[in-house]
C-alpha positions as CSV (number, residue, x, y, z in Angstrom):
1,M,25.4,4.2,5.7
2,D,28.1,6.5,6.9
3,G,25.9,8.3,9.4
4,S,28.8,9.3,11.7
5,K,29.7,12.1,9.3
6,R,26.2,13.6,10.0
7,S,25.6,12.8,13.6
8,T,26.9,10.9,16.6
9,K,23.4,9.5,17.3
10,A,22.6,5.8,16.6
11,N,19.9,5.8,14.0
12,A,17.9,3.6,11.6
13,F,15.0,4.1,9.2
14,F,12.8,2.3,6.7
15,S,12.0,3.9,3.4
16,G,10.6,3.1,0.0
17,F,7.6,1.7,-1.9
18,G,7.1,-1.3,-4.1
19,K,10.4,-3.0,-5.2
20,K,12.4,0.0,-4.0
21,K,12.3,-0.6,-0.2
22,K,15.3,-0.3,2.1
23,V,16.2,-0.5,5.8
24,V,19.1,1.7,6.8
25,L,21.2,1.1,9.9
26,F,23.7,3.9,10.5
27,D,27.3,2.9,11.2
28,T,26.9,4.6,14.6
29,L,24.1,2.2,15.5
30,V,26.1,-0.8,14.4
31,E,29.2,0.2,16.3
32,Q,27.3,1.0,19.6
33,H,25.0,-2.1,19.9
34,K,25.2,-5.8,20.3
35,P,24.0,-8.1,17.5
36,E,20.8,-9.0,19.5
37,E,20.0,-5.3,19.8
38,L,20.6,-4.8,16.1
39,V,18.2,-7.6,15.3
40,A,15.5,-5.9,17.5
41,V,16.1,-2.5,15.7
42,L,15.9,-4.3,12.3
43,A,12.6,-6.0,13.4
44,H,11.2,-2.7,14.5
45,E,12.0,-1.0,11.2
46,I,10.5,-4.0,9.3
47,G,7.4,-3.6,11.5
48,H,6.9,-0.1,10.0
49,F,6.6,-1.8,6.6
50,K,4.3,-4.5,7.8
51,K,2.0,-2.0,9.6
52,K,2.0,0.3,6.5
53,H,3.3,3.3,8.4
54,I,5.0,4.7,5.4
55,I,1.8,4.8,3.3
56,Q,-0.2,6.1,6.3
57,S,2.3,8.9,6.9
58,L,2.1,9.8,3.2
59,V,-1.7,10.0,3.2
60,I,-1.7,12.1,6.3
61,S,0.9,14.5,4.9
62,I,-1.2,14.9,1.7
63,L,-4.3,15.6,3.7
64,Q,-2.5,18.1,5.9
65,L,-1.2,19.9,2.8
66,G,-4.7,20.0,1.3
67,V,-6.1,21.6,4.5
68,M,-3.2,24.1,4.5
69,L,-3.8,25.1,0.9
70,L,-7.5,25.4,1.4
71,L,-6.9,27.7,4.4
72,L,-4.4,29.6,2.4
73,S,-6.9,30.2,-0.4
74,L,-9.5,31.4,2.1
75,F,-7.0,33.9,3.6
76,V,-5.4,35.2,0.4
77,N,-8.8,36.1,-1.1
78,N,-10.3,37.7,2.0
79,P,-10.2,41.6,2.0
80,E,-11.0,41.6,5.7
81,I,-7.7,40.1,6.5
82,S,-5.9,43.0,4.8
83,Q,-7.9,45.5,6.8
84,A,-7.2,43.6,10.0
85,M,-3.5,43.8,9.1
86,G,-3.7,47.6,8.8
87,G,-4.4,48.0,5.0
88,D,-7.0,50.2,3.5
89,R,-7.8,47.7,0.7
90,W,-7.2,44.1,-0.2
91,A,-3.5,43.3,-0.5
92,V,-2.2,39.8,-1.1
93,H,1.1,40.5,0.8
94,L,-0.8,41.5,4.0
95,N,-3.0,38.4,3.6
96,L,0.1,36.2,3.3
97,I,1.5,37.7,6.5
98,G,-1.8,37.2,8.3
99,F,-1.9,33.6,7.2
100,A,1.7,33.0,8.3
101,L,0.9,34.5,11.8
102,L,-2.3,32.6,12.2
103,F,-1.3,29.3,10.7
104,S,1.2,28.4,13.4
105,P,-1.5,27.7,16.0
106,I,-3.7,26.0,13.4
107,S,-0.8,23.8,12.4
108,T,-0.3,22.7,16.0
109,V,-3.9,21.7,16.2
110,L,-3.7,19.8,12.9
111,E,-0.7,17.9,14.2
112,Y,-2.7,16.4,17.1
113,L,-5.6,15.4,14.8
Protein backbone atom coordinates (compact mmCIF):
# COMPACT_ATOMS: atom_id res chain seq x y z
CA MET A 1 0.00 0.00 0.00
CA ASP A 2 1.29 3.46 -0.86
CA GLY A 3 1.26 4.81 2.70
CA SER A 4 3.99 7.37 2.09
CA LYS A 5 1.41 9.66 0.47
CA ARG A 6 -0.52 9.71 3.78
CA SER A 7 2.21 9.54 6.41
CA THR A 8 5.94 9.13 6.94
CA LYS A 9 5.34 6.61 9.74
CA ALA A 10 6.00 2.92 9.24
CA ASN A 11 2.67 1.16 9.67
CA ALA A 12 0.84 -2.14 9.22
CA PHE A 13 -2.62 -3.49 9.98
CA PHE A 14 -4.85 -6.57 9.77
CA SER A 15 -8.42 -6.24 8.55
CA GLY A 16 -11.35 -8.30 7.39
CA PHE A 17 -13.64 -11.24 8.14
CA GLY A 18 -14.21 -14.65 6.62
CA LYS A 19 -12.62 -14.97 3.18
CA LYS A 20 -12.01 -11.21 2.93
CA LYS A 21 -8.98 -10.90 5.22
CA LYS A 22 -5.87 -8.89 4.49
CA VAL A 23 -2.63 -7.83 6.11
CA VAL A 24 -1.29 -4.49 4.91
CA LEU A 25 2.35 -3.46 5.24
CA PHE A 26 2.81 0.17 4.23
CA ASP A 27 5.62 1.00 1.82
CA THR A 28 7.23 3.16 4.52
CA LEU A 29 7.46 0.08 6.75
CA VAL A 30 8.99 -2.06 4.00
CA GLU A 31 11.55 0.61 3.10
CA GLN A 32 12.68 1.24 6.69
CA HIS A 33 13.04 -2.31 8.04
CA LYS A 34 15.07 -5.45 7.42
CA PRO A 35 13.35 -8.63 6.17
CA GLU A 36 13.62 -10.24 9.63
CA GLU A 37 11.83 -7.25 11.18
CA LEU A 38 9.14 -7.40 8.50
CA VAL A 39 8.54 -11.07 9.29
CA ALA A 40 8.09 -10.09 12.98
CA VAL A 41 5.61 -7.36 12.03
CA LEU A 42 3.71 -9.76 9.77
CA ALA A 43 3.62 -12.38 12.56
CA HIS A 44 2.32 -9.74 14.95
CA GLU A 45 -0.49 -8.77 12.58
CA ILE A 46 -1.43 -12.42 11.97
CA GLY A 47 -1.50 -12.82 15.75
CA HIS A 48 -4.36 -10.31 15.84
CA PHE A 49 -6.32 -12.72 13.64
CA LYS A 50 -5.42 -15.82 15.65
CA LYS A 51 -6.36 -14.11 18.95
CA LYS A 52 -9.66 -12.85 17.41
CA HIS A 53 -8.86 -9.21 18.22
CA ILE A 54 -10.90 -7.92 15.27
CA ILE A 55 -14.09 -9.65 16.46
CA GLN A 56 -13.45 -8.63 20.09
CA SER A 57 -13.01 -5.00 19.06
CA LEU A 58 -16.20 -5.12 16.99
CA VAL A 59 -18.23 -6.56 19.90
CA ILE A 60 -16.80 -3.99 22.33
CA SER A 61 -17.61 -1.17 19.89
CA ILE A 62 -21.20 -2.38 19.52
CA LEU A 63 -21.60 -2.56 23.31
CA GLN A 64 -20.16 0.95 23.74
CA LEU A 65 -22.53 2.27 21.09
CA GLY A 66 -25.46 0.59 22.83
CA VAL A 67 -24.54 2.17 26.18
CA MET A 68 -24.13 5.57 24.52
CA LEU A 69 -27.53 5.34 22.82
CA LEU A 70 -29.17 4.20 26.07
CA LEU A 71 -27.71 7.19 27.92
CA LEU A 72 -28.72 9.49 25.07
CA SER A 73 -32.32 8.27 25.27
CA LEU A 74 -32.35 8.88 29.04
CA PHE A 75 -31.00 12.41 28.58
CA VAL A 76 -33.17 13.47 25.65
CA ASN A 77 -36.42 12.55 27.38
CA ASN A 78 -35.58 14.09 30.78
CA PRO A 79 -37.18 17.51 31.47
CA GLU A 80 -34.86 18.08 34.44
CA ILE A 81 -31.86 18.29 32.10
CA SER A 82 -33.54 21.15 30.21
CA GLN A 83 -34.17 22.99 33.46
CA ALA A 84 -30.57 22.43 34.58
CA MET A 85 -29.43 23.94 31.27
CA GLY A 86 -31.51 27.08 31.93
CA GLY A 87 -34.72 26.25 30.11
CA ASP A 88 -38.17 26.78 31.58
CA ARG A 89 -39.58 23.58 30.00
CA TRP A 90 -38.42 20.43 28.26
CA ALA A 91 -36.35 21.24 25.14
CA VAL A 92 -34.62 18.55 23.13
CA HIS A 93 -31.84 20.90 21.97
CA LEU A 94 -30.91 21.74 25.58
CA ASN A 95 -30.92 18.07 26.46
CA LEU A 96 -28.61 17.28 23.55
CA ILE A 97 -26.20 20.00 24.67
CA GLY A 98 -26.33 18.63 28.23
CA PHE A 99 -25.65 15.14 26.93
CA ALA A 100 -22.69 16.34 24.88
CA LEU A 101 -21.20 18.10 27.90
CA LEU A 102 -21.66 15.19 30.26
CA PHE A 103 -20.87 12.33 27.90
CA SER A 104 -17.20 13.21 27.54
CA PRO A 105 -16.25 12.12 31.09
CA ILE A 106 -18.63 9.15 30.85
CA SER A 107 -16.94 8.12 27.60
CA THR A 108 -13.54 8.26 29.29
CA VAL A 109 -14.77 5.87 32.00
CA LEU A 110 -16.26 3.53 29.39
CA GLU A 111 -12.93 3.38 27.55
CA TYR A 112 -11.24 1.97 30.65
CA LEU A 113 -13.96 -0.61 31.18
